[in-house]
A tleap script that builds the chain and sets N, CA, C and O, in Angstrom:
source leaprc.protein.ff14SB
mol = sequence {
  NMET SER ASP ARG GLU ARG PRO ILE SER ALA
  SER SER SER PRO ALA PRO GLU ASP MET HIE
  TRP GLY ILE ASN TYR LEU ARG GLU ASP LEU
  GLN ASP ILE ARG LEU ASP ILE ARG GLU ILE
  ARG VAL GLU MET GLN GLY ARG PHE ALA GLU
  MET GLN LYS ARG MET ASP SER ARG PHE PHE
  TRP THR LEU GLY PHE MET ALA THR LEU ILE
  ALA ILE ASN ALA ALA PHE MET THR ALA LEU
  ILE LYS CLEU
}
set mol.1.N position { -0.955 -49.469 -25.854 }
set mol.1.CA position { -2.006 -48.553 -25.175 }
set mol.1.C position { -1.425 -47.157 -25.011 }
set mol.1.O position { -0.290 -46.922 -24.596 }
set mol.2.N position { -2.359 -46.227 -25.396 }
set mol.2.CA position { -2.026 -44.724 -25.180 }
set mol.2.C position { -2.059 -44.298 -23.779 }
set mol.2.O position { -2.448 -45.072 -22.905 }
set mol.3.N position { -1.676 -43.124 -23.524 }
set mol.3.CA position { -1.592 -42.680 -22.071 }
set mol.3.C position { -2.993 -42.392 -21.552 }
set mol.3.O position { -3.207 -42.357 -20.340 }
set mol.4.N position { -3.997 -42.173 -22.499 }
set mol.4.CA position { -5.313 -41.822 -22.094 }
set mol.4.C position { -6.110 -43.074 -21.653 }
set mol.4.O position { -7.041 -43.054 -20.848 }
set mol.5.N position { -5.623 -44.166 -22.287 }
set mol.5.CA position { -6.382 -45.394 -22.186 }
set mol.5.C position { -5.928 -46.223 -20.886 }
set mol.5.O position { -6.672 -47.038 -20.341 }
set mol.6.N position { -4.488 -45.896 -20.402 }
set mol.6.CA position { -3.909 -46.548 -19.384 }
set mol.6.C position { -4.482 -46.271 -18.064 }
set mol.6.O position { -4.669 -45.091 -17.768 }
set mol.7.N position { -4.736 -47.042 -17.368 }
set mol.7.CA position { -5.528 -46.874 -16.044 }
set mol.7.C position { -4.517 -46.217 -15.196 }
set mol.7.O position { -3.310 -46.323 -15.418 }
set mol.8.N position { -5.060 -45.482 -14.144 }
set mol.8.CA position { -4.188 -44.848 -13.126 }
set mol.8.C position { -3.886 -45.824 -12.066 }
set mol.8.O position { -4.789 -46.443 -11.502 }
set mol.9.N position { -2.685 -45.972 -11.789 }
set mol.9.CA position { -2.320 -46.900 -10.696 }
set mol.9.C position { -1.917 -46.194 -9.353 }
set mol.9.O position { -1.607 -45.004 -9.311 }
set mol.10.N position { -1.944 -46.986 -8.304 }
set mol.10.CA position { -1.713 -46.235 -7.016 }
set mol.10.C position { -0.250 -45.996 -6.869 }
set mol.10.O position { 0.146 -45.371 -5.885 }
set mol.11.N position { 0.466 -46.375 -7.633 }
set mol.11.CA position { 2.040 -46.187 -7.576 }
set mol.11.C position { 2.301 -44.761 -8.060 }
set mol.11.O position { 3.211 -44.070 -7.601 }
set mol.12.N position { 1.397 -44.329 -9.075 }
set mol.12.CA position { 1.726 -42.994 -9.558 }
set mol.12.C position { 1.337 -41.832 -8.592 }
set mol.12.O position { 1.957 -40.782 -8.760 }
set mol.13.N position { 0.449 -41.869 -7.660 }
set mol.13.CA position { 0.459 -40.903 -6.647 }
set mol.13.C position { 1.445 -40.872 -5.664 }
set mol.13.O position { 1.916 -41.931 -5.249 }
set mol.14.N position { 1.857 -39.679 -5.194 }
set mol.14.CA position { 2.717 -39.599 -4.105 }
set mol.14.C position { 2.433 -40.363 -2.827 }
set mol.14.O position { 1.273 -40.657 -2.537 }
set mol.15.N position { 3.513 -40.711 -2.012 }
set mol.15.CA position { 3.296 -41.483 -0.761 }
set mol.15.C position { 2.760 -40.347 0.221 }
set mol.15.O position { 3.005 -39.162 -0.003 }
set mol.16.N position { 2.052 -40.750 1.270 }
set mol.16.CA position { 1.565 -39.822 2.220 }
set mol.16.C position { 2.848 -39.042 2.923 }
set mol.16.O position { 2.761 -37.858 3.247 }
set mol.17.N position { 3.853 -39.700 3.091 }
set mol.17.CA position { 5.080 -38.963 3.584 }
set mol.17.C position { 5.605 -37.986 2.933 }
set mol.17.O position { 6.071 -37.012 3.524 }
set mol.18.N position { 5.608 -38.107 1.555 }
set mol.18.CA position { 5.823 -36.907 0.699 }
set mol.18.C position { 4.979 -35.787 0.623 }
set mol.18.O position { 5.352 -34.628 0.443 }
set mol.19.N position { 3.857 -36.171 0.765 }
set mol.19.CA position { 2.664 -35.158 0.868 }
set mol.19.C position { 2.889 -34.389 2.055 }
set mol.19.O position { 2.812 -33.163 1.967 }
set mol.20.N position { 3.199 -35.012 3.325 }
set mol.20.CA position { 3.319 -34.275 4.495 }
set mol.20.C position { 4.521 -33.183 4.239 }
set mol.20.O position { 4.363 -32.006 4.564 }
set mol.21.N position { 5.613 -33.612 3.691 }
set mol.21.CA position { 6.769 -32.553 3.371 }
set mol.21.C position { 6.182 -31.465 2.585 }
set mol.21.O position { 6.304 -30.332 3.051 }
set mol.22.N position { 5.481 -31.635 1.319 }
set mol.22.CA position { 5.035 -30.883 0.566 }
set mol.22.C position { 4.075 -29.698 1.245 }
set mol.22.O position { 4.207 -28.483 1.100 }
set mol.23.N position { 3.220 -30.301 1.912 }
set mol.23.CA position { 2.297 -29.395 2.797 }
set mol.23.C position { 2.966 -28.436 3.606 }
set mol.23.O position { 2.623 -27.255 3.670 }
set mol.24.N position { 4.141 -29.056 4.366 }
set mol.24.CA position { 4.987 -28.083 5.160 }
set mol.24.C position { 5.591 -27.049 4.495 }
set mol.24.O position { 5.570 -25.898 4.931 }
set mol.25.N position { 6.242 -27.436 3.261 }
set mol.25.CA position { 6.796 -26.382 2.477 }
set mol.25.C position { 5.847 -25.348 2.065 }
set mol.25.O position { 6.199 -24.169 2.056 }
set mol.26.N position { 4.612 -25.722 1.708 }
set mol.26.CA position { 3.842 -24.654 1.308 }
set mol.26.C position { 3.257 -23.817 2.407 }
set mol.26.O position { 2.937 -22.637 2.261 }
set mol.27.N position { 3.141 -24.480 3.479 }
set mol.27.CA position { 2.750 -23.739 4.768 }
set mol.27.C position { 3.901 -22.478 4.973 }
set mol.27.O position { 3.644 -21.278 5.073 }
set mol.28.N position { 5.098 -23.061 5.000 }
set mol.28.CA position { 6.071 -22.007 5.233 }
set mol.28.C position { 6.274 -21.034 4.159 }
set mol.28.O position { 6.689 -19.922 4.486 }
set mol.29.N position { 6.046 -21.280 2.948 }
set mol.29.CA position { 5.982 -20.242 1.904 }
set mol.29.C position { 4.905 -19.373 2.104 }
set mol.29.O position { 5.092 -18.190 1.821 }
set mol.30.N position { 3.736 -19.747 2.565 }
set mol.30.CA position { 2.666 -18.849 2.775 }
set mol.30.C position { 2.849 -18.025 3.790 }
set mol.30.O position { 2.428 -16.870 3.731 }
set mol.31.N position { 3.526 -18.517 4.901 }
set mol.31.CA position { 3.878 -17.553 6.189 }
set mol.31.C position { 4.946 -16.535 5.648 }
set mol.31.O position { 4.835 -15.354 5.976 }
set mol.32.N position { 5.967 -16.936 4.840 }
set mol.32.CA position { 6.808 -15.929 4.285 }
set mol.32.C position { 6.029 -14.844 3.400 }
set mol.32.O position { 6.329 -13.650 3.419 }
set mol.33.N position { 5.099 -15.331 2.699 }
set mol.33.CA position { 4.437 -14.168 1.811 }
set mol.33.C position { 3.590 -13.409 2.679 }
set mol.33.O position { 3.421 -12.231 2.366 }
set mol.34.N position { 2.962 -13.892 3.818 }
set mol.34.CA position { 2.206 -13.008 4.779 }
set mol.34.C position { 3.164 -11.999 5.426 }
set mol.34.O position { 2.828 -10.822 5.559 }
set mol.35.N position { 4.361 -12.462 5.829 }
set mol.35.CA position { 5.210 -11.527 6.504 }
set mol.35.C position { 5.614 -10.371 5.567 }
set mol.35.O position { 5.556 -9.183 5.883 }
set mol.36.N position { 6.051 -10.875 4.319 }
set mol.36.CA position { 6.320 -9.930 3.288 }
set mol.36.C position { 5.222 -8.859 3.099 }
set mol.36.O position { 5.515 -7.665 3.035 }
set mol.37.N position { 3.940 -9.314 3.010 }
set mol.37.CA position { 2.870 -8.370 2.738 }
set mol.37.C position { 2.781 -7.331 4.086 }
set mol.37.O position { 2.560 -6.121 4.027 }
set mol.38.N position { 2.993 -8.070 5.218 }
set mol.38.CA position { 2.816 -7.175 6.438 }
set mol.38.C position { 3.983 -6.053 6.358 }
set mol.38.O position { 3.741 -4.865 6.570 }
set mol.39.N position { 5.173 -6.506 6.057 }
set mol.39.CA position { 6.079 -5.465 6.035 }
set mol.39.C position { 5.989 -4.296 4.960 }
set mol.39.O position { 6.373 -3.142 5.151 }
set mol.40.N position { 5.427 -4.785 3.824 }
set mol.40.CA position { 5.144 -3.904 2.698 }
set mol.40.C position { 4.137 -2.818 3.301 }
set mol.40.O position { 4.369 -1.610 3.252 }
set mol.41.N position { 2.898 -3.424 3.923 }
set mol.41.CA position { 1.882 -2.695 4.567 }
set mol.41.C position { 2.371 -1.582 5.482 }
set mol.41.O position { 1.903 -0.444 5.502 }
set mol.42.N position { 3.322 -2.018 6.203 }
set mol.42.CA position { 3.873 -0.976 7.291 }
set mol.42.C position { 4.680 0.069 6.619 }
set mol.42.O position { 4.630 1.245 6.979 }
set mol.43.N position { 5.348 -0.307 5.746 }
set mol.43.CA position { 6.095 0.670 4.934 }
set mol.43.C position { 5.312 1.676 4.170 }
set mol.43.O position { 5.705 2.842 4.113 }
set mol.44.N position { 4.156 1.259 3.543 }
set mol.44.CA position { 3.261 2.021 2.761 }
set mol.44.C position { 2.604 2.988 3.719 }
set mol.44.O position { 2.505 4.185 3.449 }
set mol.45.N position { 2.122 2.414 4.926 }
set mol.45.CA position { 1.406 3.289 5.989 }
set mol.45.C position { 2.407 4.435 6.263 }
set mol.45.O position { 2.011 5.601 6.262 }
set mol.46.N position { 3.819 4.087 6.519 }
set mol.46.CA position { 4.626 5.158 6.696 }
set mol.46.C position { 4.791 6.289 5.855 }
set mol.46.O position { 4.850 7.469 6.203 }
set mol.47.N position { 4.871 5.726 4.510 }
set mol.47.CA position { 4.980 6.647 3.448 }
set mol.47.C position { 3.660 7.583 3.287 }
set mol.47.O position { 3.784 8.757 2.939 }
set mol.48.N position { 2.611 7.105 3.511 }
set mol.48.CA position { 1.294 7.802 3.456 }
set mol.48.C position { 1.184 8.825 4.495 }
set mol.48.O position { 0.702 9.941 4.303 }
set mol.49.N position { 1.715 8.341 5.750 }
set mol.49.CA position { 1.776 9.342 6.916 }
set mol.49.C position { 2.619 10.518 6.483 }
set mol.49.O position { 2.200 11.671 6.586 }
set mol.50.N position { 3.810 10.219 5.998 }
set mol.50.CA position { 4.901 11.403 5.696 }
set mol.50.C position { 4.258 12.236 4.660 }
set mol.50.O position { 4.350 13.454 4.812 }
set mol.51.N position { 3.563 11.739 3.537 }
set mol.51.CA position { 3.006 12.394 2.597 }
set mol.51.C position { 1.687 13.222 3.148 }
set mol.51.O position { 1.424 14.326 2.670 }
set mol.52.N position { 1.023 12.739 3.989 }
set mol.52.CA position { 0.067 13.536 4.701 }
set mol.52.C position { 0.570 14.742 5.402 }
set mol.52.O position { 0.059 15.851 5.251 }
set mol.53.N position { 1.537 14.510 6.135 }
set mol.53.CA position { 2.344 15.585 6.937 }
set mol.53.C position { 2.751 16.658 5.932 }
set mol.53.O position { 2.593 17.835 6.257 }
set mol.54.N position { 3.241 16.364 4.787 }
set mol.54.CA position { 3.669 17.393 3.650 }
set mol.54.C position { 2.524 18.211 3.268 }
set mol.54.O position { 2.486 19.440 3.210 }
set mol.55.N position { 1.488 17.277 2.985 }
set mol.55.CA position { 0.500 18.084 2.391 }
set mol.55.C position { -0.278 18.948 3.395 }
set mol.55.O position { -0.754 19.983 2.928 }
set mol.56.N position { -0.483 18.697 4.683 }
set mol.56.CA position { -0.876 19.331 5.692 }
set mol.56.C position { -0.004 20.681 5.707 }
set mol.56.O position { -0.485 21.812 5.629 }
set mol.57.N position { 1.152 20.419 5.803 }
set mol.57.CA position { 2.195 21.702 5.817 }
set mol.57.C position { 1.910 22.620 4.783 }
set mol.57.O position { 1.740 23.815 5.027 }
set mol.58.N position { 1.834 22.066 3.457 }
set mol.58.CA position { 1.587 23.075 2.191 }
set mol.58.C position { 0.296 23.590 2.304 }
set mol.58.O position { 0.146 24.717 1.832 }
set mol.59.N position { -0.779 22.993 2.865 }
set mol.59.CA position { -2.164 23.498 2.879 }
set mol.59.C position { -2.154 24.666 3.887 }
set mol.59.O position { -2.873 25.631 3.626 }
set mol.60.N position { -1.401 24.677 5.029 }
set mol.60.CA position { -1.345 25.564 6.006 }
set mol.60.C position { -0.514 26.925 5.430 }
set mol.60.O position { -0.903 28.077 5.618 }
set mol.61.N position { 0.551 26.596 4.787 }
set mol.61.CA position { 1.173 27.735 4.107 }
set mol.61.C position { 0.441 28.495 3.004 }
set mol.61.O position { 0.637 29.696 2.815 }
set mol.62.N position { -0.448 27.726 2.246 }
set mol.62.CA position { -1.143 28.252 1.122 }
set mol.62.C position { -2.255 29.191 1.863 }
set mol.62.O position { -2.578 30.313 1.471 }
set mol.63.N position { -2.745 28.564 2.932 }
set mol.63.CA position { -3.928 29.233 3.711 }
set mol.63.C position { -3.553 30.552 4.231 }
set mol.63.O position { -4.299 31.526 4.128 }
set mol.64.N position { -2.306 30.590 4.834 }
set mol.64.CA position { -1.543 31.760 5.336 }
set mol.64.C position { -1.256 32.912 4.310 }
set mol.64.O position { -1.456 34.114 4.482 }
set mol.65.N position { -0.771 32.314 3.262 }
set mol.65.CA position { -0.537 33.457 2.092 }
set mol.65.C position { -1.878 33.855 1.476 }
set mol.65.O position { -1.991 34.995 1.025 }
set mol.66.N position { -2.885 33.015 1.423 }
set mol.66.CA position { -4.170 33.536 0.830 }
set mol.66.C position { -4.825 34.592 1.879 }
set mol.66.O position { -5.413 35.605 1.499 }
set mol.67.N position { -4.660 34.248 3.200 }
set mol.67.CA position { -5.212 35.134 4.258 }
set mol.67.C position { -4.318 36.632 4.224 }
set mol.67.O position { -4.832 37.699 4.558 }
set mol.68.N position { -3.198 36.523 3.856 }
set mol.68.CA position { -2.217 37.601 3.678 }
set mol.68.C position { -2.557 38.466 2.618 }
set mol.68.O position { -2.529 39.690 2.743 }
set mol.69.N position { -2.912 37.827 1.472 }
set mol.69.CA position { -3.020 38.525 0.239 }
set mol.69.C position { -4.589 39.146 0.296 }
set mol.69.O position { -4.839 40.171 -0.339 }
set mol.70.N position { -5.510 38.549 1.000 }
set mol.70.CA position { -6.824 39.168 1.209 }
set mol.70.C position { -6.711 40.423 1.923 }
set mol.70.O position { -7.218 41.463 1.502 }
set mol.71.N position { -5.970 40.327 3.131 }
set mol.71.CA position { -5.792 41.652 3.954 }
set mol.71.C position { -5.039 42.686 3.114 }
set mol.71.O position { -5.361 43.864 3.270 }
set mol.72.N position { -4.166 42.408 2.324 }
set mol.72.CA position { -3.434 43.510 1.440 }
set mol.72.C position { -4.432 43.938 0.675 }
set mol.72.O position { -4.551 45.158 0.559 }
set mol.73.N position { -5.352 43.079 -0.004 }
set mol.73.CA position { -6.159 43.651 -1.043 }
set mol.73.C position { -7.325 44.540 -0.266 }
set mol.73.O position { -7.780 45.553 -0.797 }
set mol.74.N position { -7.713 44.142 0.860 }
set mol.74.CA position { -8.726 44.874 1.610 }
set mol.74.C position { -7.964 46.217 1.880 }
set mol.74.O position { -8.568 47.266 1.657 }
set mol.75.N position { -6.884 46.246 2.272 }
set mol.75.CA position { -6.156 47.535 2.656 }
set mol.75.C position { -6.052 48.366 1.493 }
set mol.75.O position { -6.316 49.564 1.591 }
set mol.76.N position { -5.691 47.852 0.381 }
set mol.76.CA position { -5.712 48.772 -0.844 }
set mol.76.C position { -7.055 49.286 -1.140 }
set mol.76.O position { -7.208 50.489 -1.349 }
set mol.77.N position { -8.035 48.467 -1.172 }
set mol.77.CA position { -9.399 48.928 -1.435 }
set mol.77.C position { -9.842 49.930 -0.588 }
set mol.77.O position { -10.496 50.883 -1.011 }
set mol.78.N position { -9.521 49.782 0.646 }
set mol.78.CA position { -9.861 50.896 1.573 }
set mol.78.C position { -9.089 52.199 1.364 }
set mol.78.O position { -9.595 53.296 1.599 }
set mol.79.N position { -7.840 52.031 0.912 }
set mol.79.CA position { -7.026 53.403 0.731 }
set mol.79.C position { -7.633 53.886 -0.577 }
set mol.79.O position { -7.739 55.110 -0.653 }
set mol.80.N position { -8.047 53.191 -1.608 }
set mol.80.CA position { -8.610 53.749 -2.830 }
set mol.80.C position { -9.942 54.375 -2.581 }
set mol.80.O position { -10.201 55.448 -3.127 }
set mol.81.N position { -10.758 53.823 -1.843 }
set mol.81.CA position { -11.900 54.461 -1.412 }
set mol.81.C position { -11.879 55.798 -0.702 }
set mol.81.O position { -12.721 56.669 -0.921 }
set mol.82.N position { -10.895 55.924 0.145 }
set mol.82.CA position { -10.700 57.154 0.916 }
set mol.82.C position { -10.034 58.182 0.059 }
set mol.82.O position { -10.017 59.363 0.407 }
set mol.83.N position { -9.495 57.777 -1.030 }
set mol.83.CA position { -8.857 58.880 -1.883 }
set mol.83.C position { -9.920 59.706 -2.514 }
set mol.83.O position { -9.617 60.650 -3.243 }
savepdb mol mol.pdb
quit
């Protein structure tokens, strides 16, 4: 008889006690994965907050330089018009 023709017997399925342990192991693994994901999420949020602070700082520096250059340009134009 080939494997396909052989009927499935009750002895080939695991005992309920074995399934209980398997389910517990899977539950523990899922909890570990959730904890890892939570840790990664907290780390990424910290990195994004740091990057946002850097970008804000660079934006304000750029804005300050632009305002200074516009003021210098206006002063030169006023000086040229008065000549």
